[in-house]
N, C-alpha and C positions, 0 to 999 in steps of 0.2 A: 633556442631547444622549446623543446614543446614537454607538459607534460597530459599523457593519457590514461586517464583511470578509470577500469573497468568492472563495473559491477555489477552483483550476483548472480542477476541474470541474463546476463551477457557475458557470462564463462559457466553457463549451467548446463552443456554438454555439448558434446562434439559439434554440432550445427553452430553452436554459437560462437566458440570460440572458432571455429572457421570465419565466421564473418569479424569476428575479433583482427581475423589476420589480416581479411584483407584491407578492414580498414588502417592497419597501422602501415601496411605493405604502401598503401596512399598514400602515406604521411611521410615514408620513408626519409625525406629530402628535410624536414625539419628539425633531423633531429631527435624524436622521441626518445622520453624515459615512459616505462609502461608499471602502471600499478595497477593490480588486480583485486578483486574480494574474492573471497569462498564462494565455493558454487552455490548456488541456488540454495536455499534451508541443509545445508550442510553444519550453519553455527550451531542451528536449532537441534541439530541428530546432536550436535556433540554437546549441548547442553543439556540433553536430556539421558544423551548415555553416561553423564559425568554425574549427575543426580542420581540414576537407578543405581549406581555402582554406591555411590556414598548411600542408599538407603539400605542399602545389602540385597539390590538385585541385581548380582554379578552377571547371569547366565543373559539377563535382559539388555545388559550395556554391550556384552558381546555380540549380541544378536547384531544392537544396532551397529556394532563397530563391522560386521562383516558383512551386512548391507552394504556400509558407506567402504569400505574397500573396494567392495566389487565395482558399487561404480565409479570409482578414478578410476580402475583397469579398464572398463569400459569403455569409458569417454577418452583414454589415453591412446587404448587399440583403434580407435576410428577415428582420430588423428596425425600415428606415426605408422611408422613400420619397421623390419628389420631391424640394425642396432639399435636405433634410436628408443625402438620400443621397448627392449632387452633392458635398454639399461634404467629407462625410466619405470618399467614395472619394479624391477631389482633396489630403483630406490622408495617408490610407493608402498613395497614389501616391507620395507627397512621402516617406514615412517609409523603404519601400522601395528607393528611388534612393538616398538616405543610406545605409540597410545595405549596398546592392549595391555603393560607393564606398566603405567600411570593407572593405567582403570582399577587395576588388580591392588595397587600402593592403594587407591583411594578404599576398595571397598573394605582392604584388610585394616582400615585405621577405624573407616566408617565415618569419617567426618570429608568436607572440600573446601579447601581454606580458599581465599582470592588468589595466593599464589600460586598455588595447583589447579585454578580454575583457569586463569590464563594459559597454563602451558598445555591444559587438553583444549582451549578455543584457536589455539595458535596453529594448529593442525590445519587449518582449513584453508589458512593465506600459504599455509607454505606449500602444501599438495596444490594447488588451483595455479600459484607464480611457477612454478618447477612445470607443468604441465602446458601452460599456456608459451614461457620458453621454448619448449622441447618442438609444440606447435611454430611456433613462428620461424625457428630453424630451421624445422622440412621444409618450408617454404621457402625460401632462400633469403629469409631476413637474417641477417647477420645479428642472431640474440644472446645473451648473456645473463643466467640467471642471477640473483644478486639477495643475500638474504639479508630483510630488512632489519633485524634484528641484530644486526652489524655494523648498520647505520644508522638507525634513528635511537636513539637512547633517553629515559626516561627516570621519572624517580621513583620508587617502590609503591608507586598506589596504584596497588594490585588492582584493575579490572577499570581502571580511571586514569591512567598513566600520564603525565606531563611530559614533555618533551623538552629538554635540557641542550644550552649551547651548544656541547658538543656533537649536539647531530649535525649541526651545518659546515661543520669543521668533517667530518666526514664523512659527510656527503659530498663534499668536497673533492675531499684526497683520492675517495675510491669511487661513485660515480661519474664525476668529471671525466676524469680520463677517459673512460670507456668510450662516452661520448664522443670526445674528440680522436676516439678511435675507428671512427662510424660503427661502432656500436650499440643494438638496441638492451639497457639496460632493464628488465624484468622483475620487480618487486611485489612481494604481499602487503596490500593494506591493513592497515588496526594493529602489528603487530610491531615489536617494541623490544627493547633490553632496559635493563638497569646499566649501570656504567661495567660493574661485575658481570654481564651476563644473565643475569635471570629474566626470563621470555616477560616481560609485560603486555599490555594492551591498550587500546587510546579509550575504548569503552565503545558500544554498539552505534553504528556508523560512522566509526574512524576510519574507515579507507579513505573517505572523502578528506576528512583530515590529513592523513598520512602523502596523500598525494600535493595539498595544499604546502606541507612540509615542503615536501622535496621539489617545487616550483618554489618558491621563497628561499631554499637555500641556494639553486643552482639557475635564480635570477630569471625564469624561466617568462617564453613571452608572453604565455594562454595555459592555463591549467584547462584541460577539457575533462566533462565528467560526463560518460558515455555510460546508458542506461535504458532502461526498456522504455519511457516516456520520452516526449518532442521537446525538454525543455517545462519551464516553468509556467504555468497556468492560471490563470485569471482568476481559476476557485477550483475546487477536487472534481473532477471530471466524473469522478463514482454517484456525487451528490449535484452535479451539474452536467448535463450531455451537452451543452453549450459552449460551457468554457472555451476558453480563446487562448490560447499560445503568446503569452509576453515576448516581445521581442526583446526588449532591453529592459534592466531594472538595475535601479543601484545598489551596492553593498549593503547600506544601511536598508533598503526596502528589505532584500533577501533574507536578511539576517534576523528580521523583524518576522516575517513571512513561517522560516524555518522554524522560528522558537517554538512560535503561535501553532505547532500544527504541520505545514506543509512537510511532507514527505520524503521531497527531491535530494533535497542535501539536508547533510548533518549541520545540525546549529554553531557549532566551533571550525567547521570546515572553512571558510572566510578570512578568519584572523588572519592567518599567516598571509594569504593571497591580497588584505588589505592595506597590511604593512607594507607590499613591495611594491604597491597598486598595481597587483597582475589579474588582465582578465581573465575568467572562468566561465567558460563556454558549458550548459546542460545541455547534452546531444542524446540521440535516440541511435542504438547499435542495428538497429533491426530496420532503420529508415536515413539511412547515414546523409544521406542529401538534404537532409531537411536541416535547415538553417538552426534549430536550435535558441535559447535565450543566451543572450548576453548578460551576464552581472559584471559589474564595471564602479570604478570609484562615485561618476556619476552619471545617470544615465537622461535620454532626451526626457520632456516633457511628457507626459502621457497626454489623450485625449479626453480621458475619464476624468472623474474626481479620485480616483483611488487606482489604485496599479494592481488590487488584490484583494480577496477578503481568505482566510485561514480561518479553518474550525479547530481548536485543541481538544476533545474529546477529557472525558475521566478526569476529572478534575475534581479538588473539593474543595469548600470553605472553610475552612475554621473560625466562628466570632471567640472573640474573647473581650467581656465587657466588663469594667469594674470599676464603680463609682471613684477611687484609688489617682484614675486620669484626671477626675474632673482639677483643673487651676493646676497641676501638678506636673514636675518636670522630672525624666530620668524614668518612666514608665515603657518608654518605647523604646530606649535604649537597652532595658532589660529585655524586654517579648523578644526583638531578635537577636540577643547574646544566645536567650536559651535554642532561637533558630541555628547559629552558628554554629554553636555547642552539638547539635544533632545533625550539623550537615544537609539543612533542609533547606531548598531553595523557596521565594516565595513568586510567584508571577504575577501576580499585583497584590494592592495594600488599599485599602480603605479608611479610613479613620473622624471617629465625629468624637463628641467630649468625654464622650465615657466608654467610647468601643472600639475596638480596631478590626476589622475583618481582612483575611488573607487568604490569597487564593493557591494551592500547592497542588502538585498532580497528586492523582488518586493511587497510582500503583504502588507508593513507598509504607510500609508498616511503622506508623510518628507517633507510637502508645507511648513512648518514652517523652516524647517533646512535648505529647498530651498532656502528662501528668504533673510535669513543673511549667507549663501553663497554668495550668488550673491554681499551683501558686502564686501567683496573679489577680485570679479575677475566677469571672463563670464561663464556661469553655462550651461552644456549643460547635457538632460538628455536621455541615452539608454534606450529603455525597451526589450521585449523578449528575455532576454539573459540567457546562464546557464554555470554554472561551472563544467568543467570534469577534477576530482579528481582522479590520478594514486598513492597510496601508497603503499609504500615497505621500505624494512630495508636498507639505506644507499646509498636512490637512489639519493644524491649528490655527492658522491665518485665514481661512476659509469660509467666511460670513455665512449662514445655514447649514452648513454641513450637517452637524451633529444634530441638528433639528430634521433633517430629511433620513439622516441614519435611523432615528428614534421613531418615526412616523410611519419608515418600514416595519421595525418590530413591531411595533404596535399596531401593526394591521394583523398580525400573525399571532394575534392573540397570543402572545409570551411575555413572560414575566422575568421583567431585566433584575438581575438581582445583586450586582455591581456595574460602576461604569468607569474607564478609566482613559482620561485624555490628555491632562496635561502638563504628563511627566515625557510625554514625546510630539515632535513638531509630524512626525511619519507616520503615526498610529492611532485609531481610535478604539478602542476593546471594552467588549460588555459581557457578561458572563447571564448566560439562560441554563434550561434546563436539558438537558442533551439529548432529551426527548425531540423535542423543540429542532435540533440544528439543522436536519434539512431543509424542514418549511422556509427557515429564517434565511438558512442561505441563496435558496432558490431567490426567495426574491430578492434579498438587496441586492443579487447579482443580475438581476435583472434593469431592477433600476440603474444600477452604476453600470452595464455591460451591457449596450444595445447590441442586438447580431447586428456581426458583419453584413450580412448583405443591405441593411440602413445606412451604413457608414460610406463617407468619402474614402478615396484610395489616399493613402501618407504622402504620395505625391502631390494630392490637391493639396494637403492642410500645411505640407510641409512649412510652407515660407508666410502663412498667413500670419498678419498682426496680433501681438497677443490678444489686443481687444476683444479678437474676433474669435480666441478658441474655447471660449464655453460653451458657444453655439456647436463645436464640433464635436459630431460620435464615436471616430475613428480610434482604435483602440488605444494604436502606439505611432510615434512618430518613425520612419522605416530609420 
């Protein structure tokens, strides 16, 4: 069996869901399980209406709710008719009545807890999965809706819940029999519940994670992530118009890219797949014939020095300087215990005898952390920075590689704030001003990813001796 996960743009309207149905129908013999995100922009709308209610603007929240309800009813009407449409409309109306009650409760209390946030956000996937199930059934597919909250069990860390072992047992008990009966289970991604049935979510982007959880529990042959792009690219095509599709990439490489800014996959998506060695395919629902990108435990050697370039914008640098570090032990422990107490993750770390520099996400309020760090030494914060990450096989073992990278960066007249290479054999990262990202990424891509028109075909280079590989410029081995 396979797991097919469709993102928000793949279920954004009736036309998109129609394409989804054709794709699923073409894979009916693979015994698919379908996992779907909320329709595009729906989660953002749910966030907006919940905050409006909490801030005392209930009429604004209800206005957003009304528009969202009409959108779902319109999509349903474009996909099914007769009894299915009537049943679907009744279900959608009931869900929005419940959501309206929740919003009124938020407005009455004047606050929005993480638990209530998860309750509100869950409606996106609950609604989209029911609509998709109805659309598949209307097209002759033996689809059945499965409420993910009944089978994916997490802790009570609301908004970022962690799946528990019970999930595997429930998926096997509930979903496996449906597959054996030649039915197509349709589930909402992102959503789950605690053991006592309280709704939780896996965090933004968690629908990919849900698909991997399902695939691992059911020992899927493959997991397909259907998006609006044709796989993973050598860099962001919005920055570099000549970005190239990556045919195959390793789990480790893809995880690094996802963490450092590549938007195709959620960073946690690959963990269950890695554990079970299940290949993950990134595919385009608008171009289903495109082979996309295969992510697996080990990928063929790249013809280039690197596999891809990622850029993570909006980071900040925290510099902590303290003479107490000199010839002293225990300082770093105290420093990172502070980070742990405030649940702040570090992207990159650089140390010297009397200072430490740490890169963190720039979107979080870390004022309490900074107050605690000031007890350890002088603290400076630099904003408007970005991480450039080049990922490839055996990066650390290639002589002259770092010099090549930094020569390109120097040609762009950009200042490097931090450099990280030794911690990983598959990436080299450095920090620059955010405004310099487009120029630096374009220059790096031009240097390390020659145009395909200048490359030999994959068939020509596939069996070249290792000694000749350095001179070959093809982007991938087929």
